[in-house]
N, C-alpha and C positions, 0 to 999 in steps of 0.2 A: 571398331578397330581393336584388335586384341594385342596387348603389349606383354611380352614374356621376357623378364630379366632372369637369366640363368645364374642361380646362386650355387656355386660349386667351388670348393677350395682350389682345384686345378685351374679353373677359369680365372679366379682371383689372382693366383700366383702368376700365370702367364700374362695377364693384363698388366700387372705391376712391372714385369720385364719390358713390355711394350711401352709403357709410359716413361720409363727411365731414359733420359736424353743421352746417356752414355752407351746405350745398347747399339752396337754396330748394325749396319744394314743386313748383312748375311744372317745374323741371329734374329733380327727383327722379322725378316721374311719367314724363317723357320717357325717362329713362335706364332706368327699370323696363321700359318698353315695348321699348326696344332690347335690353336684356339677355335678356328673355324670348324675343325672336325668335331669338337665338343659341342659347339652351337648347332652344327648341322644335325647331329644326333637328335637333339631336342626338336629341331625344326621339322624333321621328317617323321614325327610320330604319327601324323595323319596322312602320310603319303598313300595314294590309292594302290591297292593290290587286287589281284584276281587269282582264282584257283588254278592250279596247273597240276597235271598228272605226271608223276615221275616214278622211276623204279630205283630204290636204294639197292645196295648189294644184298639186302635181306628180304625186302618185300616191296609191293606196290603201295603208293600212298598219294594223297592229295596235299600238295604244298602251296606256296604263295609266290607270286611273281609281280613285279611292277605292272600295273594296269596299262592298257593301250587306249588312247595315246599316252605315251610316257611323259614324265615331268621334264620341264626345260629349265636350265640354270642360266641366269642372265647376269653376268658380272658387268658392272658399270666401269668402263675404262676411265683412267688407267688403274686407279688404286684397287678396284674390285677384282682385277686380274690376279692380284696376289692372294685372293681368297679362293680362287677356282680350284686349285689342287686339293685343298682340304675338303671341299664339297664333293668333288668327283671321286675322291677315294671312297666315300660312302656310297655314292650312286654312280658307278662307272658307266652304266648303260644310259644315263640321262643325256638328253640332247643339250647342246650349249649354244646359246645365242649371245650376241654382244650389243651393248649400247655404249657409244662414245659420247660422253658428256663432260663439260667442264663448267666451272663456276665463273661468271663474270665478277671480277674482284671489285668492281665498283657498285654494281647493283645487287650482287650475290644471286642473281637469277641463273638458272641452268641453261646452257646452250648445247643443243645436240649437233654433233658433227659427223656421226657415223652410226649405222645400225646394221645388224645382221640377225634378223628375226623372221620367223614365218609370218606371212600375211594374216593367217587365221590361227588364233590361239584358243578357240572355243574348246572347252572341255579339258584344257591343259592346266596342270598345276605348275605355277611359275615361282621360281625361287630367285629373288633379286639379291645380288651381292654388292654391298657398298660399305666400306668400313666405318664411315663417319656420317651420322645423321645430325647435321649442324642446323642450318636454317630450315632444312626440309625441302628446299627448292628442287634439288637434284632428284631426290627420291620421289617427290610429287610428279615431276615430269616423266620419270621412268615408269612409274605405275600408271599414269595417264596413257602413256605409249602402249602399255600392255592391255589396258582396258579398251582402248580404241580398236584393238585387234581381237576382241572377244574374250580375253581372259577374265575370269570371275573368282579365281582362287589364287591369291598372291601372298607369298611369304617373303618379307624382306629380312635379310640377315645382316646385322650391323654389329661392329665391335662396341662403339660408343654412340650415345645420343644426348642431345641437349633437350631440356624441357620445352624450349621454344620451338624446336623442330618437330617434336612429337605433337605439340598442340596444333601447329600449322597443318601437319599431315592429317590429323584427326578431323579438323574443321573442313579441310578440302575434300576428304573422301566421304564424310557423312555415311550414308547407307548405300553407297554406289557398288560396293563389292565386298567380298569376304577377304579382308586383309589382316595379316598377322605380322607383328614386328618382333623379332627375336634379337636380344641384346646381351652383351656381357655386363654393361653397366649404363645407368643414366647419370650423367655428370651434373655439375652445379648450374652452369649457365653458358651463354655465349659472351665473348668479349666484344669490344667495339669493332673488331675486324672480322667478326663472324666465325671465330674459331672457338671450339669447345674448351671450357675450363673446368678442371685442370687438364683434361684431354691427353693427347700424346703427340701433338704437332701435326704436320701435314703428312698423312699416311702415305700418299704417293711418293713424296720426296724421300721419306724414310725407307720405303720399299726399294725404290729404283734410283735414287739420287735426284738432284735438282736439274730440271730441264729448262733452259732459257728459251 
């Protein structure tokens, strides 16, 4: 498993705004979109392309286009939905699938309640969007879901991760697939409630408000 922490002053600045508990929800959503555009730029360095013949206003040439079958972007609902716009701004032709997962607040295990994905993901590059890699259970379940459908090239884009979650993910995956994790930062630890410290709180609630 490859872990890539993006060290860039703009990423650091925007992450600080996200962490601030005084940042209002509309600004939080805007900054999430901006920071994901920066992370996505790095995440797609190895996206597959193929040659394409075009005519410029001056001459004929061979350019590049996203390969077929194209990449698929998979936000994990609900918080991952706030990351989707930033990703699709870079790859507007990518297909979008959805995984609905929530964390059991007692066991911290991920529970899947919805999915909208192709049955066969063989040969597809998959980009999973989930802002917080805490215990790792949700991302493990999501990646397992993709691997069961034939995916072998998976990139997870997260804003923050805890060392415990990264360790759990690496131990679970072993050599099963080519998985890359792209992050803005790795934080100190998890607290007794399974939240990242110092973190930024519950990303879903800060994006969309508290849903009882």
